[in-house]
PyMOL Python script that loads the backbone (N, CA, C, O; Angstrom):
from pymol import cmd

cmd.read_pdbstr("""\
ATOM      1  N   UNK A   1     -12.496  -8.875   3.648  1.00  0.00           N
ATOM      2  CA  UNK A   1     -11.795  -9.645   4.286  1.00  0.00           C
ATOM      3  C   UNK A   1     -10.900  -8.837   5.107  1.00  0.00           C
ATOM      4  O   UNK A   1     -10.776  -7.646   4.821  1.00  0.00           O
ATOM      5  N   UNK A   2     -10.200  -9.382   6.184  1.00  0.00           N
ATOM      6  CA  UNK A   2      -9.608  -9.152   7.372  1.00  0.00           C
ATOM      7  C   UNK A   2      -8.285  -9.312   6.841  1.00  0.00           C
ATOM      8  O   UNK A   2      -7.576 -10.314   6.755  1.00  0.00           O
ATOM      9  N   UNK A   3      -8.000  -7.501   6.328  1.00  0.00           N
ATOM     10  CA  UNK A   3      -6.407  -7.454   6.593  1.00  0.00           C
ATOM     11  C   UNK A   3      -5.034  -8.245   7.132  1.00  0.00           C
ATOM     12  O   UNK A   3      -4.261  -8.784   6.341  1.00  0.00           O
ATOM     13  N   UNK A   4      -4.861  -8.243   8.372  1.00  0.00           N
ATOM     14  CA  UNK A   4      -4.499  -9.038   9.471  1.00  0.00           C
ATOM     15  C   UNK A   4      -4.255 -10.235   8.836  1.00  0.00           C
ATOM     16  O   UNK A   4      -3.125 -10.713   8.731  1.00  0.00           O
ATOM     17  N   UNK A   5      -5.323 -10.776   8.379  1.00  0.00           N
ATOM     18  CA  UNK A   5      -5.024 -12.267   8.516  1.00  0.00           C
ATOM     19  C   UNK A   5      -4.399 -12.680   7.322  1.00  0.00           C
ATOM     20  O   UNK A   5      -3.769 -13.737   7.355  1.00  0.00           O
ATOM     21  N   UNK A   6      -4.485 -11.788   5.870  1.00  0.00           N
ATOM     22  CA  UNK A   6      -3.911 -12.132   4.437  1.00  0.00           C
ATOM     23  C   UNK A   6      -2.554 -11.501   4.576  1.00  0.00           C
ATOM     24  O   UNK A   6      -1.741 -11.830   3.712  1.00  0.00           O
ATOM     25  N   UNK A   7      -2.133 -10.610   5.552  1.00  0.00           N
ATOM     26  CA  UNK A   7      -0.176 -10.931   6.098  1.00  0.00           C
ATOM     27  C   UNK A   7       0.132 -11.240   6.603  1.00  0.00           C
ATOM     28  O   UNK A   7       1.350 -11.420   6.591  1.00  0.00           O
ATOM     29  N   UNK A   8      -0.671 -11.643   7.613  1.00  0.00           N
ATOM     30  CA  UNK A   8      -0.008 -12.863   8.486  1.00  0.00           C
ATOM     31  C   UNK A   8       1.004 -13.913   7.562  1.00  0.00           C
ATOM     32  O   UNK A   8       0.676 -14.723   6.695  1.00  0.00           O
ATOM     33  N   UNK A   9       2.160 -13.619   8.020  1.00  0.00           N
ATOM     34  CA  UNK A   9       4.183 -14.301   7.864  1.00  0.00           C
ATOM     35  C   UNK A   9       3.573 -13.793   6.388  1.00  0.00           C
ATOM     36  O   UNK A   9       3.134 -14.697   5.678  1.00  0.00           O
ATOM     37  N   UNK A  10       3.541 -13.120   6.129  1.00  0.00           N
ATOM     38  CA  UNK A  10       3.657 -13.187   4.439  1.00  0.00           C
ATOM     39  C   UNK A  10       5.018 -11.220   4.909  1.00  0.00           C
ATOM     40  O   UNK A  10       6.179 -10.927   4.621  1.00  0.00           O
ATOM     41  N   UNK A  11       4.336 -10.783   5.380  1.00  0.00           N
ATOM     42  CA  UNK A  11       5.834  -9.422   5.366  1.00  0.00           C
ATOM     43  C   UNK A  11       6.985  -9.762   6.501  1.00  0.00           C
ATOM     44  O   UNK A  11       7.473  -8.800   7.093  1.00  0.00           O
ATOM     45  N   UNK A  12       7.310 -10.716   6.734  1.00  0.00           N
ATOM     46  CA  UNK A  12       8.682 -10.561   7.165  1.00  0.00           C
ATOM     47  C   UNK A  12       9.138 -10.069   7.099  1.00  0.00           C
ATOM     48  O   UNK A  12       8.748  -9.752   5.975  1.00  0.00           O
ATOM     49  N   UNK A  13      10.577  -8.848   7.427  1.00  0.00           N
ATOM     50  CA  UNK A  13      11.537  -8.067   6.368  1.00  0.00           C
ATOM     51  C   UNK A  13      11.097  -6.634   5.986  1.00  0.00           C
ATOM     52  O   UNK A  13      11.755  -5.646   5.662  1.00  0.00           O
ATOM     53  N   UNK A  14       9.683  -6.856   6.137  1.00  0.00           N
ATOM     54  CA  UNK A  14       9.166  -5.555   6.050  1.00  0.00           C
ATOM     55  C   UNK A  14       9.422  -4.495   6.699  1.00  0.00           C
ATOM     56  O   UNK A  14       9.876  -4.825   7.795  1.00  0.00           O
ATOM     57  N   UNK A  15       9.367  -3.391   6.589  1.00  0.00           N
ATOM     58  CA  UNK A  15       9.560  -2.172   7.564  1.00  0.00           C
ATOM     59  C   UNK A  15       8.503  -2.322   7.909  1.00  0.00           C
ATOM     60  O   UNK A  15       7.691  -3.023   7.305  1.00  0.00           O
ATOM     61  N   UNK A  16       8.245  -1.630   9.071  1.00  0.00           N
ATOM     62  CA  UNK A  16       6.625  -1.256  10.057  1.00  0.00           C
ATOM     63  C   UNK A  16       5.659  -0.394   8.548  1.00  0.00           C
ATOM     64  O   UNK A  16       4.575  -0.677   8.038  1.00  0.00           O
ATOM     65  N   UNK A  17       6.874   0.926   8.171  1.00  0.00           N
ATOM     66  CA  UNK A  17       6.025   1.550   7.074  1.00  0.00           C
ATOM     67  C   UNK A  17       5.255   0.962   6.626  1.00  0.00           C
ATOM     68  O   UNK A  17       4.078   0.842   6.966  1.00  0.00           O
ATOM     69  N   UNK A  18       6.296   0.105   5.061  1.00  0.00           N
ATOM     70  CA  UNK A  18       5.651  -0.691   4.906  1.00  0.00           C
ATOM     71  C   UNK A  18       4.447  -1.060   4.369  1.00  0.00           C
ATOM     72  O   UNK A  18       3.823  -0.760   3.351  1.00  0.00           O
ATOM     73  N   UNK A  19       4.178  -2.203   5.845  1.00  0.00           N
ATOM     74  CA  UNK A  19       3.042  -2.436   6.674  1.00  0.00           C
ATOM     75  C   UNK A  19       2.630  -2.095   6.659  1.00  0.00           C
ATOM     76  O   UNK A  19       1.858  -2.353   5.736  1.00  0.00           O
ATOM     77  N   UNK A  20       2.119  -0.548   7.768  1.00  0.00           N
ATOM     78  CA  UNK A  20       1.534   0.156   7.467  1.00  0.00           C
ATOM     79  C   UNK A  20       0.799   1.345   6.175  1.00  0.00           C
ATOM     80  O   UNK A  20       0.006   2.286   6.151  1.00  0.00           O
ATOM     81  N   UNK A  21       1.963   0.292   4.895  1.00  0.00           N
ATOM     82  CA  UNK A  21       1.596   1.312   3.552  1.00  0.00           C
ATOM     83  C   UNK A  21       0.317   0.492   3.163  1.00  0.00           C
ATOM     84  O   UNK A  21      -0.847   0.807   2.915  1.00  0.00           O
ATOM     85  N   UNK A  22       0.928  -0.549   3.205  1.00  0.00           N
ATOM     86  CA  UNK A  22       0.033  -1.869   2.509  1.00  0.00           C
ATOM     87  C   UNK A  22      -1.523  -1.831   3.037  1.00  0.00           C
ATOM     88  O   UNK A  22      -2.438  -1.781   2.215  1.00  0.00           O
ATOM     89  N   UNK A  23      -1.828  -1.863   4.746  1.00  0.00           N
ATOM     90  CA  UNK A  23      -2.679  -1.804   5.374  1.00  0.00           C
ATOM     91  C   UNK A  23      -3.829  -0.784   4.615  1.00  0.00           C
ATOM     92  O   UNK A  23      -4.989  -1.187   4.527  1.00  0.00           O
ATOM     93  N   UNK A  24      -3.460   0.512   4.091  1.00  0.00           N
ATOM     94  CA  UNK A  24      -3.674   1.865   3.960  1.00  0.00           C
ATOM     95  C   UNK A  24      -3.980   1.967   3.170  1.00  0.00           C
ATOM     96  O   UNK A  24      -4.832   2.834   2.980  1.00  0.00           O
ATOM     97  N   UNK A  25      -3.324   0.817   1.665  1.00  0.00           N
ATOM     98  CA  UNK A  25      -4.473   0.539   0.469  1.00  0.00           C
ATOM     99  C   UNK A  25      -5.551  -0.240   0.719  1.00  0.00           C
ATOM    100  O   UNK A  25      -6.646   0.289   0.529  1.00  0.00           O
ATOM    101  N   UNK A  26      -5.528  -1.199   1.042  1.00  0.00           N
ATOM    102  CA  UNK A  26      -6.157  -1.965   1.486  1.00  0.00           C
ATOM    103  C   UNK A  26      -7.567  -1.247   1.943  1.00  0.00           C
ATOM    104  O   UNK A  26      -8.502  -1.303   1.145  1.00  0.00           O
ATOM    105  N   UNK A  27      -7.709  -0.721   2.927  1.00  0.00           N
ATOM    106  CA  UNK A  27      -8.604  -0.053   3.665  1.00  0.00           C
ATOM    107  C   UNK A  27      -8.788   0.335   2.985  1.00  0.00           C
ATOM    108  O   UNK A  27      -9.839  -0.196   2.626  1.00  0.00           O
ATOM    109  N   UNK A  28      -8.418   1.414   1.968  1.00  0.00           N
ATOM    110  CA  UNK A  28      -8.913   2.349   0.622  1.00  0.00           C
ATOM    111  C   UNK A  28     -10.014   1.759  -0.250  1.00  0.00           C
ATOM    112  O   UNK A  28     -11.208   2.059  -0.244  1.00  0.00           O
ATOM    113  N   UNK A  29      -9.151   0.536  -1.271  1.00  0.00           N
ATOM    114  CA  UNK A  29      -8.868  -0.005  -2.013  1.00  0.00           C
ATOM    115  C   UNK A  29      -9.702  -1.404  -2.463  1.00  0.00           C
ATOM    116  O   UNK A  29     -10.265  -1.790  -3.487  1.00  0.00           O
ATOM    117  N   UNK A  30      -9.402  -2.061  -0.807  1.00  0.00           N
ATOM    118  CA  UNK A  30      -9.981  -2.987  -1.197  1.00  0.00           C
ATOM    119  C   UNK A  30      -9.639  -4.376  -2.088  1.00  0.00           C
ATOM    120  O   UNK A  30      -8.661  -3.990  -2.728  1.00  0.00           O
ATOM    121  N   UNK A  31      -9.803  -5.323  -2.367  1.00  0.00           N
ATOM    122  CA  UNK A  31      -9.106  -6.244  -2.912  1.00  0.00           C
ATOM    123  C   UNK A  31      -9.954  -6.601  -3.880  1.00  0.00           C
ATOM    124  O   UNK A  31     -10.274  -7.789  -3.831  1.00  0.00           O
ATOM    125  N   UNK A  32     -10.493  -5.881  -4.867  1.00  0.00           N
ATOM    126  CA  UNK A  32     -11.449  -5.437  -5.871  1.00  0.00           C
ATOM    127  C   UNK A  32     -11.650  -4.756  -6.893  1.00  0.00           C
ATOM    128  O   UNK A  32     -12.406  -4.890  -7.856  1.00  0.00           O
ATOM    129  N   UNK A  33     -10.613  -3.716  -6.487  1.00  0.00           N
ATOM    130  CA  UNK A  33     -10.454  -2.495  -7.546  1.00  0.00           C
ATOM    131  C   UNK A  33      -8.890  -2.483  -8.023  1.00  0.00           C
ATOM    132  O   UNK A  33      -7.908  -3.158  -7.713  1.00  0.00           O
ATOM    133  N   UNK A  34      -9.040  -1.770  -8.614  1.00  0.00           N
ATOM    134  CA  UNK A  34      -7.972  -1.036  -9.660  1.00  0.00           C
ATOM    135  C   UNK A  34      -7.202   0.302  -9.583  1.00  0.00           C
ATOM    136  O   UNK A  34      -7.780   1.384  -9.673  1.00  0.00           O
ATOM    137  N   UNK A  35      -6.162   0.203  -9.449  1.00  0.00           N
ATOM    138  CA  UNK A  35      -5.622   1.544  -8.729  1.00  0.00           C
ATOM    139  C   UNK A  35      -4.278   2.297  -9.017  1.00  0.00           C
ATOM    140  O   UNK A  35      -3.246   2.240  -8.349  1.00  0.00           O
ATOM    141  N   UNK A  36      -4.612   3.297 -10.603  1.00  0.00           N
ATOM    142  CA  UNK A  36      -3.161   3.748 -10.097  1.00  0.00           C
ATOM    143  C   UNK A  36      -1.907   3.929  -9.207  1.00  0.00           C
ATOM    144  O   UNK A  36      -1.887   3.579  -8.027  1.00  0.00           O
ATOM    145  N   UNK A  37      -0.666   4.605  -9.973  1.00  0.00           N
ATOM    146  CA  UNK A  37       0.812   5.168  -9.112  1.00  0.00           C
ATOM    147  C   UNK A  37      -0.065   6.557  -8.751  1.00  0.00           C
ATOM    148  O   UNK A  37       0.023   6.789  -7.545  1.00  0.00           O
ATOM    149  N   UNK A  38      -0.733   7.361  -9.332  1.00  0.00           N
ATOM    150  CA  UNK A  38      -0.955   8.810  -8.182  1.00  0.00           C
ATOM    151  C   UNK A  38      -2.057   8.850  -7.766  1.00  0.00           C
ATOM    152  O   UNK A  38      -2.394   9.909  -7.237  1.00  0.00           O
ATOM    153  N   UNK A  39      -3.174   7.595  -7.842  1.00  0.00           N
ATOM    154  CA  UNK A  39      -4.112   7.304  -6.322  1.00  0.00           C
ATOM    155  C   UNK A  39      -3.396   6.793  -5.139  1.00  0.00           C
ATOM    156  O   UNK A  39      -3.798   6.933  -3.985  1.00  0.00           O
ATOM    157  N   UNK A  40      -1.590   5.791  -5.724  1.00  0.00           N
ATOM    158  CA  UNK A  40      -1.324   5.492  -4.151  1.00  0.00           C
ATOM    159  C   UNK A  40      -0.582   6.734  -3.583  1.00  0.00           C
ATOM    160  O   UNK A  40      -0.680   7.184  -2.441  1.00  0.00           O
ATOM    161  N   UNK A  41       0.157   7.185  -4.580  1.00  0.00           N
ATOM    162  CA  UNK A  41       0.788   8.712  -3.568  1.00  0.00           C
ATOM    163  C   UNK A  41       0.268   9.633  -3.503  1.00  0.00           C
ATOM    164  O   UNK A  41       0.841  10.541  -2.900  1.00  0.00           O
ATOM    165  N   UNK A  42      -0.972   9.868  -4.033  1.00  0.00           N
ATOM    166  CA  UNK A  42      -1.683  10.733  -3.428  1.00  0.00           C
ATOM    167  C   UNK A  42      -2.431  10.714  -2.292  1.00  0.00           C
ATOM    168  O   UNK A  42      -2.781  11.558  -1.467  1.00  0.00           O
ATOM    169  N   UNK A  43      -2.640   9.185  -2.499  1.00  0.00           N
ATOM    170  CA  UNK A  43      -2.787   8.286  -0.872  1.00  0.00           C
ATOM    171  C   UNK A  43      -2.717   8.450   0.513  1.00  0.00           C
ATOM    172  O   UNK A  43      -3.474   8.842   1.401  1.00  0.00           O
ATOM    173  N   UNK A  44      -0.594   7.670   0.348  1.00  0.00           N
ATOM    174  CA  UNK A  44       0.069   7.748   1.298  1.00  0.00           C
ATOM    175  C   UNK A  44       1.155   9.163   0.953  1.00  0.00           C
ATOM    176  O   UNK A  44       2.372   9.068   0.796  1.00  0.00           O
ATOM    177  N   UNK A  45       0.238  10.624   0.880  1.00  0.00           N
ATOM    178  CA  UNK A  45       0.710  11.728   1.242  1.00  0.00           C
ATOM    179  C   UNK A  45       2.420  11.470   0.465  1.00  0.00           C
ATOM    180  O   UNK A  45       3.429  11.921   1.007  1.00  0.00           O
ATOM    181  N   UNK A  46       2.457  10.730  -0.768  1.00  0.00           N
ATOM    182  CA  UNK A  46       4.171  10.478  -1.440  1.00  0.00           C
ATOM    183  C   UNK A  46       4.257  11.661  -2.528  1.00  0.00           C
ATOM    184  O   UNK A  46       3.293  12.152  -3.115  1.00  0.00           O
ATOM    185  N   UNK A  47       5.842  12.079  -2.700  1.00  0.00           N
ATOM    186  CA  UNK A  47       5.705  12.429  -4.074  1.00  0.00           C
ATOM    187  C   UNK A  47       7.205  11.926  -4.941  1.00  0.00           C
ATOM    188  O   UNK A  47       8.233  11.255  -4.852  1.00  0.00           O
ATOM    189  N   UNK A  48       6.524  12.695  -5.683  1.00  0.00           N
ATOM    190  CA  UNK A  48       7.336  11.918  -7.391  1.00  0.00           C
ATOM    191  C   UNK A  48       8.781  12.165  -7.218  1.00  0.00           C
ATOM    192  O   UNK A  48       9.122  13.171  -6.597  1.00  0.00           O
ATOM    193  N   UNK A  49       9.579  11.443  -7.649  1.00  0.00           N
ATOM    194  CA  UNK A  49      10.907  11.282  -7.151  1.00  0.00           C
ATOM    195  C   UNK A  49      11.591  12.319  -7.803  1.00  0.00           C
ATOM    196  O   UNK A  49      12.672  12.762  -7.415  1.00  0.00           O
ATOM    197  N   UNK A  50      10.556  12.981  -9.461  1.00  0.00           N
ATOM    198  CA  UNK A  50      11.335  13.378 -10.980  1.00  0.00           C
ATOM    199  C   UNK A  50      11.740  12.982 -11.677  1.00  0.00           C
ATOM    200  O   UNK A  50      12.034  13.541 -12.734  1.00  0.00           O
ATOM    201  N   UNK A  51      12.074  10.992 -11.175  1.00  0.00           N
ATOM    202  CA  UNK A  51      12.897  10.689 -12.764  1.00  0.00           C
ATOM    203  C   UNK A  51      12.299  10.683 -13.576  1.00  0.00           C
ATOM    204  O   UNK A  51      11.150  11.020 -13.290  1.00  0.00           O
ATOM    205  N   UNK A  52      12.500  10.382 -14.917  1.00  0.00           N
ATOM    206  CA  UNK A  52      11.513  10.160 -15.896  1.00  0.00           C
ATOM    207  C   UNK A  52      11.334   9.236 -15.836  1.00  0.00           C
ATOM    208  O   UNK A  52      12.241   8.603 -15.295  1.00  0.00           O
ATOM    209  N   UNK A  53      10.203   8.478 -16.267  1.00  0.00           N
ATOM    210  CA  UNK A  53      10.033   7.644 -17.073  1.00  0.00           C
ATOM    211  C   UNK A  53      10.178   5.827 -17.493  1.00  0.00           C
ATOM    212  O   UNK A  53       9.821   5.417 -18.597  1.00  0.00           O
TER     213      UNK A  53
END
""", "prot")
cmd.dss("prot")
cmd.show_as("cartoon", "prot")
cmd.util.cbc("prot")
cmd.orient("prot")
């Protein structure tokens, strides 16, 4: 499925960085795969906030 078509009209008010993250996640995981927080953080190069859960 085309991610651009899926996002059309749904990302108003989102930052460019957020839209890029959505596209990156979709390209890596698609629309039929379960993934967790650690996989997202690793893929996007994010670090833990250090706050306890």
